[in-house]
MMTF fields as JSON, N, C-alpha, C and O atoms, coordinates in Angstrom:
{
  "mmtfVersion": "1.0.0",
  "mmtfProducer": "UNKNOWN",
  "numBonds": 187,
  "numAtoms": 188,
  "numGroups": 47,
  "numChains": 1,
  "numModels": 1,
  "chainsPerModel": [1],
  "groupsPerChain": [47],
  "chainIdList": ["A"],
  "bondAtomList": [4, 2, 8, 6, 12, 10, 16, 14, 20, 18, 24, 22, 28, 26, 32, 30, 36, 34, 40, 38, 44, 42, 48, 46, 52, 50, 56, 54, 60, 58, 64, 62, 68, 66, 72, 70, 76, 74, 80, 78, 84, 82, 88, 86, 92, 90, 96, 94, 100, 98, 104, 102, 108, 106, 112, 110, 116, 114, 120, 118, 124, 122, 128, 126, 132, 130, 136, 134, 140, 138, 144, 142, 148, 146, 152, 150, 156, 154, 160, 158, 164, 162, 168, 166, 172, 170, 176, 174, 180, 178, 184, 182],
  "bondOrderList": [1, 1, 1, 1, 1, 1, 1, 1, 1, 1, 1, 1, 1, 1, 1, 1, 1, 1, 1, 1, 1, 1, 1, 1, 1, 1, 1, 1, 1, 1, 1, 1, 1, 1, 1, 1, 1, 1, 1, 1, 1, 1, 1, 1, 1, 1],
  "groupList": [{"groupName": "MET", "atomNameList": ["N", "CA", "C", "O"], "elementList": ["N", "C", "C", "O"], "formalChargeList": [0, 0, 0, 0], "bondAtomList": [1, 0, 2, 1, 3, 2], "bondOrderList": [1, 1, 2], "singleLetterCode": "M", "chemCompType": "L-PEPTIDE LINKING"}, {"groupName": "ALA", "atomNameList": ["N", "CA", "C", "O"], "elementList": ["N", "C", "C", "O"], "formalChargeList": [0, 0, 0, 0], "bondAtomList": [1, 0, 2, 1, 3, 2], "bondOrderList": [1, 1, 2], "singleLetterCode": "A", "chemCompType": "L-PEPTIDE LINKING"}, {"groupName": "GLU", "atomNameList": ["N", "CA", "C", "O"], "elementList": ["N", "C", "C", "O"], "formalChargeList": [0, 0, 0, 0], "bondAtomList": [1, 0, 2, 1, 3, 2], "bondOrderList": [1, 1, 2], "singleLetterCode": "E", "chemCompType": "L-PEPTIDE LINKING"}, {"groupName": "ARG", "atomNameList": ["N", "CA", "C", "O"], "elementList": ["N", "C", "C", "O"], "formalChargeList": [0, 0, 0, 0], "bondAtomList": [1, 0, 2, 1, 3, 2], "bondOrderList": [1, 1, 2], "singleLetterCode": "R", "chemCompType": "L-PEPTIDE LINKING"}, {"groupName": "GLY", "atomNameList": ["N", "CA", "C", "O"], "elementList": ["N", "C", "C", "O"], "formalChargeList": [0, 0, 0, 0], "bondAtomList": [1, 0, 2, 1, 3, 2], "bondOrderList": [1, 1, 2], "singleLetterCode": "G", "chemCompType": "PEPTIDE LINKING"}, {"groupName": "ASP", "atomNameList": ["N", "CA", "C", "O"], "elementList": ["N", "C", "C", "O"], "formalChargeList": [0, 0, 0, 0], "bondAtomList": [1, 0, 2, 1, 3, 2], "bondOrderList": [1, 1, 2], "singleLetterCode": "D", "chemCompType": "L-PEPTIDE LINKING"}, {"groupName": "LEU", "atomNameList": ["N", "CA", "C", "O"], "elementList": ["N", "C", "C", "O"], "formalChargeList": [0, 0, 0, 0], "bondAtomList": [1, 0, 2, 1, 3, 2], "bondOrderList": [1, 1, 2], "singleLetterCode": "L", "chemCompType": "L-PEPTIDE LINKING"}, {"groupName": "VAL", "atomNameList": ["N", "CA", "C", "O"], "elementList": ["N", "C", "C", "O"], "formalChargeList": [0, 0, 0, 0], "bondAtomList": [1, 0, 2, 1, 3, 2], "bondOrderList": [1, 1, 2], "singleLetterCode": "V", "chemCompType": "L-PEPTIDE LINKING"}, {"groupName": "PRO", "atomNameList": ["N", "CA", "C", "O"], "elementList": ["N", "C", "C", "O"], "formalChargeList": [0, 0, 0, 0], "bondAtomList": [1, 0, 2, 1, 3, 2], "bondOrderList": [1, 1, 2], "singleLetterCode": "P", "chemCompType": "L-PEPTIDE LINKING"}, {"groupName": "SER", "atomNameList": ["N", "CA", "C", "O"], "elementList": ["N", "C", "C", "O"], "formalChargeList": [0, 0, 0, 0], "bondAtomList": [1, 0, 2, 1, 3, 2], "bondOrderList": [1, 1, 2], "singleLetterCode": "S", "chemCompType": "L-PEPTIDE LINKING"}, {"groupName": "LYS", "atomNameList": ["N", "CA", "C", "O"], "elementList": ["N", "C", "C", "O"], "formalChargeList": [0, 0, 0, 0], "bondAtomList": [1, 0, 2, 1, 3, 2], "bondOrderList": [1, 1, 2], "singleLetterCode": "K", "chemCompType": "L-PEPTIDE LINKING"}, {"groupName": "ILE", "atomNameList": ["N", "CA", "C", "O"], "elementList": ["N", "C", "C", "O"], "formalChargeList": [0, 0, 0, 0], "bondAtomList": [1, 0, 2, 1, 3, 2], "bondOrderList": [1, 1, 2], "singleLetterCode": "I", "chemCompType": "L-PEPTIDE LINKING"}, {"groupName": "ASN", "atomNameList": ["N", "CA", "C", "O"], "elementList": ["N", "C", "C", "O"], "formalChargeList": [0, 0, 0, 0], "bondAtomList": [1, 0, 2, 1, 3, 2], "bondOrderList": [1, 1, 2], "singleLetterCode": "N", "chemCompType": "L-PEPTIDE LINKING"}, {"groupName": "CYS", "atomNameList": ["N", "CA", "C", "O"], "elementList": ["N", "C", "C", "O"], "formalChargeList": [0, 0, 0, 0], "bondAtomList": [1, 0, 2, 1, 3, 2], "bondOrderList": [1, 1, 2], "singleLetterCode": "C", "chemCompType": "L-PEPTIDE LINKING"}, {"groupName": "THR", "atomNameList": ["N", "CA", "C", "O"], "elementList": ["N", "C", "C", "O"], "formalChargeList": [0, 0, 0, 0], "bondAtomList": [1, 0, 2, 1, 3, 2], "bondOrderList": [1, 1, 2], "singleLetterCode": "T", "chemCompType": "L-PEPTIDE LINKING"}, {"groupName": "TYR", "atomNameList": ["N", "CA", "C", "O"], "elementList": ["N", "C", "C", "O"], "formalChargeList": [0, 0, 0, 0], "bondAtomList": [1, 0, 2, 1, 3, 2], "bondOrderList": [1, 1, 2], "singleLetterCode": "Y", "chemCompType": "L-PEPTIDE LINKING"}, {"groupName": "PHE", "atomNameList": ["N", "CA", "C", "O"], "elementList": ["N", "C", "C", "O"], "formalChargeList": [0, 0, 0, 0], "bondAtomList": [1, 0, 2, 1, 3, 2], "bondOrderList": [1, 1, 2], "singleLetterCode": "F", "chemCompType": "L-PEPTIDE LINKING"}, {"groupName": "HIS", "atomNameList": ["N", "CA", "C", "O"], "elementList": ["N", "C", "C", "O"], "formalChargeList": [0, 0, 0, 0], "bondAtomList": [1, 0, 2, 1, 3, 2], "bondOrderList": [1, 1, 2], "singleLetterCode": "H", "chemCompType": "L-PEPTIDE LINKING"}],
  "groupTypeList": [0, 1, 1, 2, 0, 3, 3, 3, 4, 5, 2, 6, 5, 7, 2, 6, 1, 8, 9, 10, 3, 6, 11, 12, 13, 9, 6, 14, 8, 15, 16, 6, 12, 12, 9, 17, 15, 11, 3, 14, 9, 9, 5, 14, 14, 11, 9],
  "groupIdList": [1, 2, 3, 4, 5, 6, 7, 8, 9, 10, 11, 12, 13, 14, 15, 16, 17, 18, 19, 20, 21, 22, 23, 24, 25, 26, 27, 28, 29, 30, 31, 32, 33, 34, 35, 36, 37, 38, 39, 40, 41, 42, 43, 44, 45, 46, 47],
  "secStructList": [7, 2, 2, 2, 2, 2, 2, 2, 2, 2, 2, 2, 2, 2, 2, 6, 1, 6, 6, 2, 2, 2, 2, 6, 6, 6, 2, 2, 2, 2, 2, 4, 4, 4, 6, 6, 1, 7, 7, 7, 6, 6, 7, 7, 7, 7, 7],
  "xCoordList": [0.733, -0.1, 1.173, 1.334, 1.883, 2.844, 3.594, 3.785, 3.966, 4.17, 3.742, 4.268, 2.196, 1.326, 0.469, -0.464, 1.13, 0.967, 1.65, 1.472, 2.694, 3.937, 4.345, 5.004, 3.78, 3.671, 2.77, 3.135, 1.214, 0.841, 1.354, 1.311, 1.807, 2.406, 3.654, 3.927, 4.164, 4.993, 4.238, 4.568, 2.951, 2.519, 1.879, 2.348, 0.851, 0.321, 1.715, 1.703, 2.699, 4.103, 4.559, 5.029, 4.334, 4.512, 3.751, 4.185, 2.146, 0.995, 0.876, 0.659, 1.111, 0.421, 1.34, 1.04, 3.037, 3.974, 3.699, 4.314, 2.698, 2.887, 1.672, 1.85, 0.927, -0.328, 0.012, -0.897, 1.484, 2.052, 1.772, 1.722, 1.68, 2.103, 0.715, 0.78, -0.642, -2.103, -2.469, -3.175, -2.43, -2.677, -1.486, -1.621, -0.544, 0.503, -0.249, 0.086, -0.981, -1.476, -2.672, -2.918, -3.304, -4.803, -4.487, -4.736, -3.924, -3.746, -2.358, -2.019, -1.793, -0.337, 0.291, 1.132, -0.06, 0.22, -0.313, 0.432, -1.852, -2.531, -1.577, -0.799, -1.394, -0.568, 0.638, 0.949, 1.73, 3.181, 3.43, 3.809, 3.236, 3.516, 3.478, 4.324, 2.434, 2.227, 2.792, 2.732, 3.62, 4.017, 5.122, 5.431, 6.22, 7.464, 8.067, 9.11, 7.297, 8.235, 7.242, 6.103, 8.476, 7.938, 6.793, 6.615, 5.829, 4.835, 4.908, 4.989, 4.859, 5.204, 4.281, 4.687, 3.296, 2.225, 2.388, 1.954, 3.068, 4.308, 4.64, 4.201, 5.531, 6.648, 5.636, 5.321, 5.09, 4.437, 5.152, 4.874, 5.962, 6.824, 7.871, 8.965, 7.176, 8.022, 8.501, 7.996, 9.937, 10.729, 11.6, 12.578],
  "yCoordList": [-1.187, 0.057, 1.356, 2.269, 1.202, 2.478, 2.524, 3.564, 1.29, 1.81, 1.836, 1.712, 2.076, 2.026, 3.971, 4.538, 4.312, 5.531, 6.636, 7.681, 5.572, 6.684, 6.79, 7.709, 5.688, 5.39, 6.838, 7.702, 6.48, 7.939, 9.11, 10.077, 9.308, 10.601, 11.12, 12.275, 9.951, 10.738, 10.974, 11.909, 9.986, 10.506, 12.128, 13.111, 12.121, 13.455, 14.534, 15.313, 14.265, 15.312, 15.836, 16.962, 14.647, 14.675, 15.504, 16.432, 14.808, 15.6, 16.821, 17.594, 17.125, 18.12, 19.447, 20.387, 19.12, 20.15, 21.694, 22.499, 22.037, 23.05, 23.71, 24.835, 23.25, 23.451, 23.253, 23.288, 22.996, 22.377, 24.098, 24.317, 24.799, 25.739, 26.364, 27.239, 25.809, 26.25, 25.392, 25.811, 23.577, 22.847, 22.677, 21.696, 23.384, 23.02, 23.46, 23.088, 24.088, 24.353, 23.475, 23.09, 23.25, 22.127, 20.437, 19.696, 19.983, 18.588, 18.096, 17.198, 18.998, 18.569, 17.923, 17.073, 18.267, 18.15, 16.54, 15.561, 16.511, 14.531, 14.058, 13.267, 14.282, 13.209, 13.106, 11.968, 14.009, 13.615, 13.35, 12.215, 14.643, 14.171, 13.068, 12.971, 12.028, 10.92, 9.853, 8.833, 10.055, 9.151, 9.08, 8.562, 9.747, 10.191, 11.363, 11.764, 12.123, 12.875, 12.619, 12.472, 12.696, 12.346, 13.371, 14.358, 12.736, 13.378, 14.112, 13.697, 15.524, 16.629, 17.556, 18.433, 17.864, 18.694, 19.985, 20.573, 20.596, 21.393, 22.368, 23.504, 21.644, 21.526, 21.201, 20.011, 21.914, 21.502, 22.013, 21.494, 22.848, 23.189, 22.349, 22.027, 21.97, 21.228, 22.208, 23.078, 21.333, 22.305, 21.37, 21.487],
  "zCoordList": [-0.25, -0.426, -0.199, -1.01, 0.911, 0.724, -0.726, -1.356, -1.124, -2.703, -3.546, -4.652, -3.179, -4.2, -3.798, -4.367, -2.915, -2.565, -3.387, -4.012, -2.911, -3.105, -5.16, -5.648, -5.931, -6.681, -7.486, -8.283, -6.661, -7.233, -6.658, -7.418, -5.594, -5.21, -6.573, -6.898, -7.095, -8.147, -9.368, -10.098, -9.755, -10.592, -10.442, -11.014, -9.644, -8.912, -9.491, -10.444, -8.649, -9.07, -10.363, -10.524, -11.586, -12.403, -13.443, -14.125, -13.41, -13.793, -13.78, -14.714, -12.024, -11.528, -11.153, -10.418, -12.196, -12.122, -12.177, -11.479, -13.091, -13.641, -12.63, -12.164, -12.444, -11.05, -9.715, -8.886, -9.255, -8.132, -6.858, -5.648, -8.013, -6.76, -6.114, -5.251, -6.634, -6.681, -6.174, -5.257, -6.172, -4.956, -3.793, -3.062, -3.602, -3.058, -1.106, 0.019, -1.463, -0.005, 0.418, 1.561, -0.598, -0.559, -0.635, 0.315, -1.869, -1.932, -1.313, -0.542, -1.939, -1.526, -0.69, -0.983, 0.545, 2.167, 1.825, 1.851, 1.484, 1.759, 0.911, 1.445, -0.198, -1.296, -1.135, -0.782, -1.267, -1.152, 0.007, 0.296, 1.274, 1.948, 2.78, 3.67, 2.594, 2.486, 2.228, 2.915, 0.82, -0.111, 0.25, 1.324, -0.836, -0.851, -0.46, -0.976, 0.695, 1.621, 3.351, 3.795, 3.709, 5.556, 5.602, 4.887, 6.95, 6.788, 7.97, 9.126, 7.442, 8.245, 8.281, 7.519, 8.715, 8.896, 8.736, 7.746, 9.749, 9.648, 8.496, 8.316, 7.746, 6.752, 5.255, 5.262, 4.064, 3.215, 2.143, 1.062, 2.136, 1.007, 0.387, 0.853, -1.08, -1.9, -3.398, -4.107, -3.304, -4.403, -4.468, -5.207]
}
């Protein structure tokens, strides 16, 4: 399941790269932090 979430996160990271700035405050913390980023609710900056 973790691998699936990680893969899904990578896909989102690629597909939504242009609009990553918009979702950085909403969806990104849920998808990316839970997958290939350490889950840190305070630090949601992805660069």
